[in-house]
Each structure stands twice: as C-alpha cells, then as structure tokens.
C-alpha positions in Angstrom: 2.2 20.3 -6.5 1.8 16.9 -7.9 1.5 14.5 -5.0 1.8 11.4 -7.2 5.4 12.4 -8.1 6.3 13.4 -4.6 4.9 10.4 -2.7 7.4 7.5 -2.4 4.5 5.1 -2.4 5.3 5.3 -6.1 7.4 2.1 -6.0 5.0 1.1 -8.7 7.0 3.4 -11.0 9.9 1.0 -10.7 7.8 -2.2 -11.3 8.3 -3.0 -14.9 9.0 0.6 -15.9 12.7 0.3 -16.5 14.3 -1.9 -19.2 14.8 -5.6 -18.7 16.7 -6.8 -15.6 20.4 -5.9 -15.7 23.1 -8.5 -16.2 24.7 -10.6 -13.6 25.7 -8.7 -10.5 29.1 -9.7 -9.0 29.6 -10.6 -5.4 31.2 -7.9 -3.2 34.3 -8.7 -1.2 34.3 -8.0 2.5 37.3 -5.7 2.0 35.1 -3.4 -0.2 32.4 -3.1 2.5 33.8 0.1 4.0 32.2 3.6 3.7 33.2 5.6 0.6 33.9 9.3 0.6 30.6 9.9 -1.2 28.8 8.0 1.6 30.3 10.3 4.2 29.4 13.4 2.2 25.9 12.2 1.8 25.6 11.5 5.5 26.7 15.1 6.4 24.5 16.8 3.9 21.5 14.6 4.6 21.8 15.2 8.4 22.0 19.0 8.0 19.1 19.1 5.5 16.9 16.9 7.8 17.7 19.0 10.9 16.9 22.3 9.1 14.0 21.5 6.7 12.2 18.4 8.0 8.6 19.1 9.1 9.2 17.2 12.4 11.8 19.0 14.5 13.8 16.4 16.3 17.2 16.8 17.9 19.7 14.2 16.8 20.9 13.1 20.2 21.6 9.9 22.2 17.9 9.2 22.6 17.3 9.5 18.8 20.5 7.4 18.2 18.9 4.6 20.2 15.9 4.7 17.7 18.2 4.6 14.7 20.1 1.6 16.3 17.0 -0.4 16.8 15.5 0.4 13.4 18.8 -0.5 11.7 18.9 -3.9 13.4 15.2 -4.5 12.5 15.9 -3.5 8.9 18.7 -6.1 8.6 17.0 -8.9 10.6 13.3 -8.1 11.0 12.4 -11.6 11.9 15.3 -12.1 14.4 16.6 -15.1 12.5 20.3 -14.3 12.0 21.7 -12.3 14.9 22.1 -13.8 18.3 21.6 -12.1 21.6 25.4 -12.1 21.9 25.7 -10.2 18.7 23.2 -7.6 19.9 25.2 -7.3 23.2 28.4 -6.7 21.2 26.6 -4.0 19.1 25.5 -2.1 22.3 28.5 0.2 22.0 26.9 1.9 19.0 23.5 2.4 20.7 24.3 6.0 21.7 26.9 6.7 19.0 24.9 7.0 15.8 24.0 10.6 16.4 27.7 11.6 16.6 28.5 9.3 13.8 26.1 11.0 11.4 27.2 14.5 12.5 30.8 13.6 11.9 30.3 11.1 9.0 31.8 8.2 10.9 30.0 5.3 9.4 32.3 2.4 10.5 29.9 1.2 13.1 27.0 0.7 10.7 29.3 -1.2 8.3 30.7 -3.4 11.1 27.2 -4.5 12.0 26.4 -5.2 8.3 29.6 -7.3 7.9 28.5 -9.4 10.9 25.1 -9.8 9.4 26.8 -11.1 6.2 28.6 -13.7 8.2 25.4 -14.8 9.9 23.5 -15.1 6.7 26.2 -17.3 5.2 26.2 -19.5 8.3 22.4 -19.8 8.4 22.1 -20.6 4.7 24.8 -23.3 4.9 23.0 -24.8 7.9 19.7 -24.8 6.0 21.2 -26.5 3.0 22.6 -29.3 5.3 19.1 -29.7 6.9 17.5 -30.1 3.5 19.5 -33.2 2.8 18.0 -34.9 5.9 14.5 -36.1 6.4 11.9 -34.6 8.7 9.4 -36.3 11.1 6.0 -34.8 10.4 4.3 -37.0 13.0 6.0 -35.0 15.8 3.7 -32.5 17.4 5.7 -29.2 17.5 5.1 -25.7 16.3 7.1 -23.1 14.4 6.9 -19.4 15.2 7.0 -17.7 11.8 6.4 -14.2 13.1 9.3 -13.3 15.4 9.1 -9.5 15.1 8.5 -9.2 18.9 10.4 -12.4 19.9 13.7 -12.2 21.9 16.9 -12.6 20.0 18.1 -16.2 19.9 20.5 -16.7 22.8 23.3 -18.4 20.9 24.2 -20.4 17.8 22.5 -23.5 19.3 19.2 -21.6 19.6 19.6 -20.4 16.0 20.2 -24.0 14.8 16.9 -25.0 16.5 15.0 -22.0 15.0 16.3 -22.9 11.5 15.5 -26.5 11.9 11.9 -25.6 12.4 12.0 -23.0 9.7 13.3 -25.5 7.1 10.9 -28.1 8.3 8.0 -25.6 7.9 9.1 -24.6 4.4 9.3 -28.3 3.4 5.9 -29.0 4.9 4.2 -26.0 3.3 5.4 -27.1 -0.2 4.5 -30.7 0.5 0.9 -29.7 1.5 0.7 -27.5 -1.6 1.3 -30.7 -3.7 4.9 -30.4 -4.6 7.0 -33.6 -4.9 10.0 -33.9 -2.6 12.7 -33.6 -5.3 11.2 -30.3 -6.5 10.8 -29.1 -2.9 14.5 -29.6 -2.2 15.4 -27.9 -5.4 13.1 -24.9 -4.8 14.3 -24.4 -1.2 17.9 -24.8 -2.1 17.6 -22.1 -4.7 15.6 -19.9 -2.2 18.2 -20.2 0.6 21.2 -19.8 -1.8 19.5 -16.7 -3.2 19.3 -15.1 0.2 23.0 -15.5 0.6 23.8 -14.4 -3.0 21.7 -11.3 -2.8 23.2 -10.3 0.6 26.7 -10.7 -0.8 25.8 -8.5 -3.8 25.2 -5.5 -1.6 27.9 -2.9 -2.0 28.9 0.1 0.1 26.3 2.3 -1.4 23.6 -0.3 -0.6 24.8 -0.6 3.0 24.8 3.2 3.4 21.3 3.3 2.0 20.1 0.8 4.6 21.6 2.8 7.4 20.5 6.2 6.0 16.9 4.9 5.8 17.1 3.6 9.4 17.9 7.2 10.3 15.3 8.8 8.0 12.5 6.5 8.9 13.1 6.9 12.6 11.7 10.4 12.1 8.5 9.2 10.3 7.6 6.7 7.6 7.6 8.9 4.5 11.1 10.3 4.7 13.8 8.2 3.1 17.1 8.1 1.2 17.7 6.8 -2.4 21.2 5.8 -3.4 22.5 6.8 -6.8 21.3 3.5 -8.3 17.9 3.8 -6.7 17.6 7.3 -8.0 18.5 6.2 -11.5 15.8 3.5 -11.4 13.3 6.1 -10.3 14.2 8.4 -13.2 14.0 5.6 -15.7 10.5 4.8 -14.4 9.4 8.4 -14.8 10.8 8.6 -18.4 9.1 5.5 -19.5 5.6 6.9 -19.0 4.4 4.2 -16.5 5.1 1.1 -18.6 4.8 -2.0 -16.5 2.2 -4.1 -14.6 1.0 -1.2 -12.4 1.3 -2.4 -8.8 2.6 -1.0 -5.6 4.7 -3.6 -3.7 6.2 -3.7 -0.3 8.2 -6.3 1.7 6.6 -8.0 4.7 8.9 -10.4 6.4 10.3 -12.4 3.5 7.3 -12.0 1.2 6.6 -9.4 -1.5 3.1 -8.1 -0.8 0.8 -6.2 -3.1 -0.2 -2.9 -1.5 -2.5 -1.9 -4.3 -2.9 -2.0 -8.1 -2.7 1.2 -10.1 -6.0 2.2 -12.0 -5.5 1.7 -15.7 -2.5 -0.6 -15.3 -2.3 -4.2 -16.5 -2.8 -5.7 -13.0 -5.9 -3.6 -12.3 -7.4 -4.3 -15.7 -6.7 -8.0 -15.3 -8.4 -8.0 -11.9 -6.8 -11.2 -10.5 -4.0 -9.5 -8.5 -5.5 -8.2 -5.2 -4.3 -6.0 -2.4 -2.6 -8.2 0.2 -1.7 -11.0 -2.2 1.9 -12.3 -1.8 4.0 -12.8 -4.9 6.2 -15.9 -4.4 7.4 -16.6 -8.0 8.1 -14.7 -11.2 8.5 -16.1 -14.8 9.2 -14.4 -18.1 7.1 -15.1 -21.2 4.5 -17.8 -21.6 6.9 -20.6 -21.1 9.7 -19.2 -18.9 10.8 -20.9 -15.8 9.0 -19.8 -12.6 11.7 -18.4 -10.2 10.9 -18.6 -6.5 11.4 -15.1 -5.0 10.6 -15.6 -1.3 13.2 -13.9 0.7 14.3 -11.6 -2.1 15.0 -7.9 -1.6 12.2 -5.7 -3.1 14.6 -4.1 -5.5 15.5 -7.6 -7.0 11.9 -8.6 -7.2 11.1 -5.3 -9.1 13.9 -6.1 -11.5 12.4 -9.5 -12.2 8.9 -8.1 -12.7 9.7 -5.2 -14.9 10.3 -5.3 -18.6 9.4 -3.7 -22.0 5.9 -2.9 -23.2 3.9 -5.8 -24.6 6.2 -8.5 -23.0 4.6 -11.2 -20.8 5.3 -11.8 -17.1 3.8 -14.6 -15.0 3.4 -14.3 -11.3 2.9 -17.1 -8.8 0.7 -15.7 -6.1 -0.3 -16.8 -2.5 -3.7 -15.2 -2.0 -4.2 -12.6 0.8 -4.7 -14.2 4.2 -3.7 -17.6 3.0 -1.2 -19.6 5.2 2.0 -20.7 3.5 0.7 -24.2 2.7 -2.3 -22.9 0.7 -2.5 -23.4 -3.0 -0.9 -20.7 -5.1 -2.4 -19.4 -8.3 -0.6 -18.2 -11.5 -1.4 -14.8 -13.1 -0.3 -13.9 -16.6 0.1 -10.2 -17.3 1.1 -8.3 -20.4 3.3 -5.3 -19.5 1.9 -2.0 -20.8 1.6 1.7 -20.3 -0.8 2.8 -17.6 -3.3 4.6 -19.8 -4.8 7.9 -18.7 -8.1 6.8 -20.3 -8.3 3.8 -18.1 -7.7 6.0 -15.0 -10.4 8.4 -16.0 -13.6 9.1 -14.0 -16.6 7.1 -15.1 -20.3 7.3 -14.3 -23.3 5.0 -14.1 -26.9 5.2 -12.7 -28.2 2.9 -10.0 -31.9 2.2 -10.1 -34.4 -0.7 -9.7 -32.7 -2.1 -6.5 -34.5 -2.3 -3.2 -34.4 0.7 -0.8 -34.1 3.5 -3.3 -37.7 4.7 -2.8 -38.1 4.9 -6.6 -35.2 7.4 -7.0 -32.3 7.3 -9.5 -28.8 7.7 -8.0 -25.9 8.7 -10.2 -22.4 7.3 -9.3 -19.1 8.9 -10.4 -16.1 6.6 -9.8 -12.8 8.4 -9.5 -9.8 6.0 -9.4 -7.1 8.7 -9.0 -6.7 12.5 -9.2 -5.1 12.9 -12.6 -4.1 15.9 -14.7 -2.3 15.6 -18.0 0.5 18.1 -17.2 2.5 17.4 -20.3 -0.4 18.2 -22.7 -1.3 21.2 -20.6 2.4 22.5 -20.8 2.3 22.2 -24.6 -0.6 24.7 -24.6 -3.3 22.2 -25.7 -6.6 23.6 -24.2 -8.2 20.1 -24.3 -5.9 18.4 -21.8 -7.5 15.7 -19.6 -8.1 16.2 -15.9 -10.3 14.8 -13.1 -12.2 18.0 -12.7 -12.8 18.5 -16.4 -14.0 14.9 -16.8 -16.3 15.0 -13.8 -17.8 18.3 -15.0 -18.8 16.4 -18.2 -20.1 13.5 -16.3 -22.3 15.8 -14.1 -23.8 17.2 -17.3 -24.4 13.6 -18.5 -26.1 12.6 -15.3 -28.3 15.7 -15.5 -29.5 14.4 -18.8 -30.3 11.1 -17.2 -32.4 12.8 -14.5 -30.7 11.5 -11.4 -32.0 12.5 -8.0 -28.6 12.5 -6.2 -24.9 11.7 -6.8 -22.4 9.4 -5.0 -18.7 10.1 -5.6 -16.8 6.8 -5.3 -13.3 7.3 -4.0 -12.6 3.7 -2.8 -9.0 2.7 -3.5 -8.1 6.2 -4.7 -4.6 6.8 -3.4 -4.4 10.5 -4.4 -2.7 12.3 -7.2 -2.6 16.0 -8.1 -3.5 18.4 -5.2 -4.7 21.0 -7.7 -7.4 18.5 -8.9 -8.6 17.8 -5.4 -9.0 21.6 -4.9 -10.7 22.2 -8.2 -13.0 19.2 -7.9 -14.2 20.4 -4.5 -15.0 23.7 -6.3 -17.6 21.9 -8.5 -19.7 21.2 -5.3 -19.3 24.4 -3.2 -20.0 28.0 -4.2 -16.5 29.3 -3.1 -14.0 29.3 -0.3 -10.9 27.5 1.1 -10.5 23.8 0.5 -7.3 22.8 2.3 -4.6 24.4 4.5 -0.9 23.5 4.1 1.6 24.2 6.9 5.3 24.0 6.1 8.3 23.3 8.3 8.6 27.0 9.3 5.0 27.0 10.6 3.7 29.2 7.7 0.2 28.3 6.5 -1.0 28.6 2.9 -4.6 28.2 2.0 -5.6 26.5 -1.2 -9.0 27.9 -2.4 -11.7 27.0 -4.9 -10.5 28.8 -8.1 -13.9 28.9 -9.8 -16.8 30.7 -8.0 -19.4 28.7 -10.2 -21.0 25.8 -8.3 -21.7 23.1 -10.9 -23.8 20.8 -8.6 -25.5 21.6 -5.3 -27.9 18.7 -5.1 -27.9 15.7 -2.8 -24.3 14.3 -2.5 -22.5 11.5 -0.8 -18.8 10.4 -0.9 -17.9 6.8 -0.5 -14.4 6.1 0.9 -12.4 3.2 2.2 -9.1 2.4 4.1 -7.2 2.9 0.8 -8.6 6.4 0.1 -5.6 8.6 0.7 -4.0 12.0 0.3 -5.9 14.0 -2.3 -8.9 11.8 -1.7 -8.9 12.8 1.9 -8.6 16.4 1.1 -11.7 16.3 -1.1 -13.7 14.1 1.3 -12.8 16.3 4.4 -13.7 19.5 2.6 -17.1 18.1 1.6 -17.6 17.0 5.2 -16.5 20.3 6.7 -18.7 22.4 4.5 -21.6 20.0 5.4 -22.0 19.7 1.7 -22.5 15.9 1.6 -22.5 12.7 3.5 -19.2 10.7 3.9 -19.8 7.0 3.8 -17.7 3.9 4.2 -14.5 3.2 6.2 -12.1 5.6 7.9 -9.5 6.7 5.3 -5.8 6.0 5.1 -4.6 9.0 7.1 -1.7 10.3 4.9 -1.7 14.0 5.5 1.9 14.9 4.8 3.7 16.4 1.8 7.1 15.1 0.5 9.6 16.6 -1.9 12.7 15.1 -3.5 16.1 16.8 -2.8 19.1 16.0 -4.9 22.1 15.9 -2.5 24.6 16.6 -5.3 23.4 20.2 -5.5 25.1 20.9 -2.2 28.5 20.0 -3.6 29.9 22.2 -6.4 30.5 20.4 -9.7 29.3 17.1 -8.5 26.8 15.1 -10.6 25.0 11.9 -9.6 27.2 10.5 -6.8 25.3 11.3 -3.6 21.7 10.2 -4.2 18.5 11.9 -3.1 16.5 12.6 0.0 12.8 12.2 0.1 11.8 14.8 2.7 8.5 15.4 4.5 8.3 19.2 4.4 4.6 20.1 5.0 1.3 18.8 6.4 -2.3 19.1 5.2 -5.0 20.5 7.4 -8.7 20.6 6.9 -10.6 23.8 6.7 -12.0 23.0 10.2 -8.4 23.1 11.4 -7.9 19.4 12.0 -5.3 17.4 10.0 -6.1 14.5 7.8 -2.9 12.9 9.1 -3.1 9.7 11.1 -6.9 9.8 11.8 -7.9 10.2 8.2 -11.5 11.1 7.5 -14.0 9.4 9.7 -17.3 8.8 7.8 -20.7 10.2 8.9 -22.1 6.7 8.2 -19.4 4.1 8.8 -19.5 0.6 7.2 -18.7 -2.2 9.7 -16.2 -3.8 7.3 -13.0 -3.0 9.3 -12.4 -5.6 12.0 -9.0 -4.2 13.0 -8.0 -0.6 12.8 -4.3 -1.2 12.3 -3.9 0.0 8.7 -2.8 3.1 6.9 -0.8 5.7 8.9 -2.1 4.1 12.1 -0.1 1.0 11.3 3.2 2.9 11.5 4.9 3.1 14.9 6.3 6.5 14.2 3.7 8.3 12.0 3.3 12.0 12.6 0.4 12.5 15.1 -2.9 14.2 14.4 -2.7 18.0 14.9 -4.8 21.1 14.8 -4.4 24.7 13.6 -6.8 27.7 13.4 -9.9 26.9 11.3 -10.4 28.7 8.0 -13.6 30.8 7.7 -16.2 29.0 5.6 -19.9 29.1 5.0 -21.5 25.7 5.5 -24.4 24.2 3.6 -26.2 23.1 6.8 -26.5 19.3 6.2 -28.8 17.7 8.8 -28.0 15.0 11.3 -27.1 11.5 10.1 -28.5 9.7 13.2 -31.7 8.4 11.5 -29.6 7.4 8.5 -27.4 5.4 10.8 -30.3 3.5 12.3 -31.7 2.6 8.9 -28.3 1.6 7.6 -27.5 -0.8 10.4 -31.0 -2.3 10.3 -30.7 -2.9 6.6 -27.2 -4.4 6.5 -27.9 -6.7 9.4 -29.9 -8.7 6.9 -27.8 -8.0 3.8 -25.9 -11.1 2.5 -23.3 -8.9 0.8 -22.2 -7.2 4.0 -22.3 -10.6 5.8 -19.9 -11.9 3.2 -17.6 -8.9 3.5 -17.6 -9.0 7.3 -16.9 -12.7 7.5 -14.1 -12.4 4.9 -12.5 -9.7 7.0 -12.8 -11.7 10.2 -11.0 -14.6 8.5 -8.2 -12.3 7.4 -8.0 -10.7 10.9 -7.6 -14.2 12.3 -4.8 -15.0 9.9 -3.0 -11.7 10.6 -3.0 -12.4 14.4 -1.5 -15.8 14.0 2.2 -16.0 14.8 2.9 -19.8 14.7 2.1 -22.9 12.7 1.9 -26.6 13.7 4.6 -28.8 12.2 2.4 -31.9 12.7 1.3 -32.8 9.2 -2.1 -34.3 10.1 -3.0 -31.2 12.2 -1.9 -28.8 9.5 -3.9 -30.6 6.9 -7.0 -30.5 9.1 -6.5 -26.8 9.8 -6.1 -26.0 6.1 -9.2 -28.0 5.2 -11.3 -26.3 7.9 -10.1 -22.9 6.8 -10.8 -23.5 3.1 -14.2 -24.9 3.9 -15.2 -21.9 6.1 -14.1 -19.5 3.4 -15.9 -21.5 0.7 -19.1 -21.7 2.7 -19.1 -17.9 3.1 -18.5 -17.4 -0.6 -21.2 -19.8 -1.6 -23.8 -18.2 0.7 -23.1 -14.9 -1.1 -23.1 -16.5 -4.6 -26.6 -18.0 -3.8 -27.9 -14.7 -2.7 -26.9 -13.0 -6.0 -28.2 -15.9 -8.1 -25.0 -17.7 -8.9 -24.4 -21.5 -8.6 -22.3 -22.8 -5.8 -18.8 -24.0 -6.5 -16.8 -26.9 -5.0 -13.6 -26.8 -3.1 -11.8 -28.2 -6.1 -13.2 -25.4 -8.3 -12.2 -22.7 -5.9 -8.6 -23.9 -6.0 -8.2 -24.6 -9.7 -8.0 -21.7 -12.1 -8.8 -24.0 -15.0 -12.4 -24.4 -13.7 -13.1 -20.6 -13.6 -16.0 -19.4 -15.8 -17.9 -16.2 -16.4 -19.7 -16.6 -13.0 -16.4 -15.6 -11.3 -16.5 -12.2 -13.1 -20.2 -11.8 -12.1 -19.2 -12.6 -8.6 -16.5 -10.0 -8.6 -18.9 -7.4 -10.0 -21.5 -8.3 -7.3 -18.9 -7.9 -4.5 -17.8 -4.6 -5.9 -21.5 -3.5 -5.9 -22.2 -4.3 -2.3 -20.9 -1.0 -0.8 -21.9 1.3 -3.7 -25.5 0.0 -3.7 -25.7 0.6 0.1 -24.3 4.1 -0.5 -27.0 4.8 -3.0 -29.6 3.6 -0.5 -28.3 5.8 2.2 -28.4 8.8 -0.1 -31.9 7.9 -1.1 -32.8 7.8 2.6 -31.4 11.2 3.0 -33.3 12.6 0.1 -36.5 11.1 1.4 -35.9 12.5 4.9 -35.5 16.1 3.6 -38.4 18.5 3.5 -40.0 18.5 0.0 -39.6 22.3 -0.6 -35.9 22.0 0.2 -35.3 19.2 -2.2 -37.4 20.9 -4.9 -35.2 24.0 -4.6 -32.0 22.0 -4.7 -33.1 20.2 -7.9 -34.3 23.3 -9.7 -31.0 25.0 -9.0 -29.0 22.3 -10.6 -31.1 20.5 -13.1 
C-alpha cells in the first residue's frame, strides 16, 4: 500500500504538475446552476459507498444532516462575511433535510443556498469597490475583527456594510503600511475584490456539487472527500507528470493560501526560502511577469497559477509565517522541476566535537520521506532505490566511521510507502510485528518484519516533530513499543488512518469519467502495543519544549477520528531503561541553551499572532505595534546569531532580501542543528548511563 498516493494531502501533486493554466473560463449563468443528472447519480453512489465501506460507521440521519448543513455554510462563508442572520434563518428549512436529500438525490436545497451566496458575493464586491473610491480616516481609533470564524452572523445588510467598511479600510491600511502608493493600493484591491466575484461566478454545477459533497464527506472525518471529474483529471495529470512543479503542499486558511509543507527534493525545499506557515499573496510568471494578487482566490485557481512546465520560472510574493497583514512581503523565485528521488534520499553525517557528547561520535541518518521506486522495481531492475536499501548502506558507512550510536531524523517526514516503514523497522529489531491495520469490517491484519536479520542493535534514538506523520509514526511507535530506542522531540502529527480512491463511474455500466471519485477512509493503523497512532500521535520519551500550543495535526480537526485501542500483538522487547535521568539532564542543559531559547521565543511569538482575532485601524497604533513586533523578533534572532558567532543584522537588513548574505545560510544551518545536536547529546547521555559490559556487548554485535 503506497500511502503517498492514497493520502489526499497530496495537493502538491497538483501544484505545477499539470500543464500551464487553462484558457479563460466563462462565467456561469444562474439558470445553469441546477443539479445535473450526473450529480444526482454521484450523490446516490457516494452515499451508499460511504454508509457501507467507510471506517467510521455513522447513520445518515437528522443529527448528521445538521452537521452537513453547518459545514456547508462554513465552506461557502467561513469568515461570516457574506450571509446575514436573515439568510441563515431562511436556510433553516434544510437543516434536517440533507440526509433525505442525499438518500434521494434531491440536491436543490444545496444549490439554492449557493445561488444566494452568489448574490451576496456580488453585492459585497460592488459595495467594496464603491468604498475604495472614498477616503478613510486612519486617525479614528477603531478595530477590525479579521477572524470571524466564531463570530455571529451579521444581523442584516447594514451590519454587513459596516463589516465591509472596516475590511476595506484594513486592506488599504495594510498595503499602505507595507509601503504601497495609494494608486497601486486601489488597483490591487479592485482586482482582488473583482477576482472574488469573477471566480465565484465561474463555478458550475459540478463545482457546487463538489462543495456540497465534501461538506457531507468531511463531516465524517477530515480525510474523506469527493473529487469532481475536473479535479480527478487534474490529479491524474499530476501523477503522470512525475511530480514536476515547485513541490509544496498548500491549503486555504480564511482568504490566504498557506504553505503546509515543502516536499523533500522539490524546488521549494531545495531553495529553502518558502517555509511552513508562509502565506502566498501573489504569483508571477517568468522573471519579468506581472505579480498577480491572489488573496481570496480558490485553492484550485492558485494551483493553476503556480503550476507550469519543467524549467519554467514562477515568482511568489510571500507574507512570512506569523506576520500580520501589514508586514513586509518577500519575493521568492523558483524554477519548476521534477521532484528528484535522489534529493529525497536518506543522508548521513557524524556529530562530534560539540559539548555534551562525552567524547563520543554520534551518527545521524536523515530520512525526508519513506520512498520506494515502484516503477523501476516493476521493470525487474534489482537495483531499485528505497529507503530501507539506502539506510542499510548508510549503516554500513557509519560503521566504518566508528560511531557510538545513531539518531534517525524524521523531522518533517510526512510518510510515504507503508512497506518501507515496516522494512526499515526490521533493520533495528530481530523479528516480529511492526504495525496492525484494522479495516472497516473490524478485521485486523498484522504487518511483520520481512527479514529476520537485525542490521543494527546498538544505541538508537529517533527524532520527530509535529510534522512527522503516517509512515514516520509507524516506525517511531514500533521502535518505542519494542523499547528498542529513545523517541525524542515533539508529539507527532497523529494521522493513523488509511485512504483509498474509488472511481464512482465503476458503479454505472458503460459510464466513463462523468461522476468523479471518492477518497474514502477505510482502515486505521494500530501500534503493536494496541494503541493507535491516530489523533495522539507518538509522544516522545524525551519531549522538547518547542510546542507552545498543542492545536496542530489531527488534534486541530474538530471531527478527527479519536484515539482507539485493540488487542496488543505479542512482541519481545529490548528492555530499554528509564529516561527519567535523561529528562533531568536534558532540561537542565536546554535551560541555558541559546538555540532552544530562540526556538521557544519564536514559537511564543507565533502563538501570540495565532490567537489574535482583530487589528487596530488607527494608523499610529498599528505602526507602533508593527515596529515593536519586528524589534522583538529581531532581538531574539540577533541573540541567537551572536551565540553561534554570526554578526547582528539591522531591522532594514531583516526586511530587505537584497541585503542577504551567506550568513543567512549559516544561520539557517545553525537553526536546523539545534534539535539534532541536542538529540545527539541525549543519546550520548544514554550511552554513558548504561553499564559498560552492556554497551560493549551491543557494540561487538554490530560493529
């Protein structure tokens, strides 16, 4: 089972993977916004398949209809900026009807709600354009609530007018504080607002059905979803083009396009400037193309702008992670390319000559993803690449370098091939089960180590973070359950479910390509100790205090499948000792470590930004807040730079890309090394704490 193909986090397949953006899309008339026969067929088939095969058994009744109703409204108007409370009251007749509507393929209610939404978008955009022609008083002390996810629906049109007055005023002020002239501000915002209306009016019946179908699917849990025929075609194009693009996973958050992660080996990851949490606000083609503002765009339309043929250039205007809307943006130039297997491959290095290692040498194996070259393997080539094969070679290399212990670095590893997670675990245990998989029928299948030869049985640690997911969690949990090594870092993502793609056309004889596909959660992973990796993830034996808020990964979804437990598998553990003394030494050490101080302060600043829901519209106050925020972040950064022997930088240097020099790259390397160096120290502490005869026996066995 290849998790990378089956996980719909693979939106990165669509980013740049397909040909250049399609031609002009015509506007859809209101008369054409009625459910088609294919939509009705898809609704019937999807409902029956979900009820029969989805891992989570939920009855489609009035209570569930209410969940679909709420999620559909939140999908259309997540920031509660278009519908009024009167609209929501008028829609109440559908609150308990969507279950019957899906069973009977009566989709008129969903389409009526969407048509109202279209009207409201047109009204709001026209109002915003009128506001742009006026001036604003930025000496007036008032605030704008930009995060309205939990706010009440505006009472009426007058309340919406006031909301949009503040929104437009905030947009103008943000661009003004970012140094844009007024004529350019008006032009940029006019295009932004007109784009919202244009893209809404380009949505056709299939698009509307997809929105509604996903409101149903995602009311079950976050990894189930529906792809319309057009979305399915884009997915296939991406798969055929062998991952050509920028290599980034994107999502929509309010009206921003946010980077979830970059793909190891892709142009974005190799460039290093695009970071998780960055918001893409503009896209331009080539070195000289016009930068197009994409705030408020649908994710699919952003994807079409970013993607393009191999070796072509795309420029991204980016608002850095945690920055408020008035912060300075930066421009990143990327050359679209294939995500190369070589660049995703496991790599090794040796850490020595740093404080706290007790004179030991610690080997590090970094694994960006769990890869396997299935195509080459299928052709019968015995030399196909895989994670396990590459790590086996690296273990031999580290043996020659006479290391005393090994850290497996899985930070940012979002998963990959299940077979590789199982086989890789087998290099470190003598034999036995690695993971249990329970399907929707309740049947449990146990995946076992296929090779009884244990390649390495010496001191071992596994470093994980909040972005270590799926196959990474399977490997880390098995190492932990066997007491084979120490798990270090942050609690992992918590994705312990398995998805498959179902072509709905196969349920209708002689039909090809008209109904779309269903991404269905059909199984769940369980550790050999019986607990699931779902929701909780893997909790480290030695946690790093770099997570200020726990609201990430599966735990950030309001309807994620809960943690569960089944019968443990029988295993023989390695008998790893207690980590209590290691914890004491770790916390004592990092309490004086400038690197961890930098990471923790940076995370606190981001947590503060995430909690904020409103902004001042008083220009003087906003400027003061911006300056104080930038100065705090710069002071934290300069304290760290001083600690690692780099010169301090000024506020102007931190804002201007033109002033960047090689010290920025050295700084990035130093930040990356903070956690891995501490992992090496913890493993060295463990080795030192073990009885000498035990360690001698372990080393003789392996080296």
